[in-house]
C-alpha positions in Angstrom: 0.0 0.0 0.0 1.2 3.5 -0.8 1.4 5.0 2.7 0.4 8.7 3.0 2.6 10.4 5.7 0.7 11.1 8.8 -2.2 8.8 7.8 -2.9 5.7 9.9 -3.6 2.3 8.2 -6.7 0.5 9.3 -7.6 -3.2 8.6 -10.6 -5.5 8.7 -9.6 -6.3 12.3 -9.5 -2.8 13.7 -12.0 -0.9 11.4 -14.8 -0.9 13.9 -12.6 0.6 16.7 -10.7 3.1 14.5 -13.5 4.2 12.2 -17.0 3.3 13.4 -16.4 4.2 17.0 -14.2 7.3 16.4 -15.1 10.6 18.1 -14.4 12.6 15.0 -15.7 12.1 11.5 -13.3 9.7 9.6 -12.2 10.0 6.0 -11.2 6.5 4.8 -9.2 6.0 1.6 -9.8 2.5 0.2 -6.5 2.0 -1.6 -4.2 -0.7 -3.1 -0.5 -1.1 -4.0 -1.3 -1.5 -7.7 -3.4 1.7 -7.9 -1.6 4.5 -9.7 -4.2 7.2 -8.8 -3.8 6.2 -5.1 -0.1 7.2 -5.4 -1.1 10.6 -6.7 -3.6 11.0 -3.9 -1.1 10.1 -1.1 0.4 13.7 -0.7 -3.1 15.2 -0.8 -4.3 12.9 2.0 -1.2 13.7 4.0 -1.9 17.5 3.7 -5.6 17.1 4.5 -4.8 14.9 7.5 -2.4 17.6 8.8 -4.6 20.6 8.1 -7.9 19.1 9.3 -6.6 17.0 12.2 -8.8 18.9 14.8 -12.1 18.1 12.9 -11.4 15.0 10.8 -9.4 11.7 11.2 -7.9 10.4 7.9 -7.0 6.7 7.5 -6.2 4.3 4.7 -7.5 0.7 4.2 -5.8 -1.6 1.7 -8.5 -3.4 -0.3 -6.3 -6.4 -1.0 -5.3 -7.1 2.6 -8.7 -6.1 4.1 -11.3 -7.2 1.5 -14.2 -7.8 3.9 -14.5 -4.1 4.8 -14.2 -3.0 1.2 -16.9 -5.5 0.2 -19.2 -4.5 3.1 -19.2 -0.9 1.8 -19.5 -1.8 -1.9 -16.1 -0.4 -2.8 -15.5 -1.4 -6.4 -12.6 0.9 -7.4 -9.6 2.5 -5.9 -9.2 5.1 -4.7 -12.6 5.4 -3.1 -12.9 8.0 -0.3 -15.6 7.5 2.2 -16.5 9.7 5.2 -17.9 8.0 8.3 -19.7 9.8 11.0 -21.3 8.1 14.0 -20.5 4.7 12.6 -22.3 5.3 9.3 -21.0 6.3 5.8 -22.2 9.8 5.0 -20.3 10.6 1.9 -18.5 8.7 -0.9 -16.2 9.9 -3.6 -14.4 7.9 -6.3 -11.1 8.8 -7.9 -8.2 11.2 -7.2 -8.7 14.9 -6.8 -6.6 18.0 -6.0 -6.4 19.1 -2.4 -8.5 22.2 -2.9 -11.4 20.2 -4.4 -11.2 17.6 -1.7 -11.3 20.2 1.0 -14.4 21.8 -0.7 -16.1 18.4 -0.7 -15.3 17.9 3.0 -16.3 21.4 4.0 -19.8 20.3 5.3 -18.4 17.4 7.3 -18.7 18.1 11.0 
């Protein structure tokens, strides 16, 4: 998996604790080693994780090593970005995007 700096990795085993029970909204990137656009998105996720750390937790989940979680949420392509709040998915975005656009799309997440 292409690890974004400052972004924790979650797995099938700890997804419920790290994402569904988190106090803050959580942005999950469903990613994979073979995914070129995921590599492009890594520095964007790192920047968003740093800038928004007081209001948003950012994590990555490798769809190849944690397929059950990806399947449970209907993830069919990487990168898929999903926002979870209170244990429920509240927003889903597919594909890479520049930081400014991602921040605009996350502006209403509280």
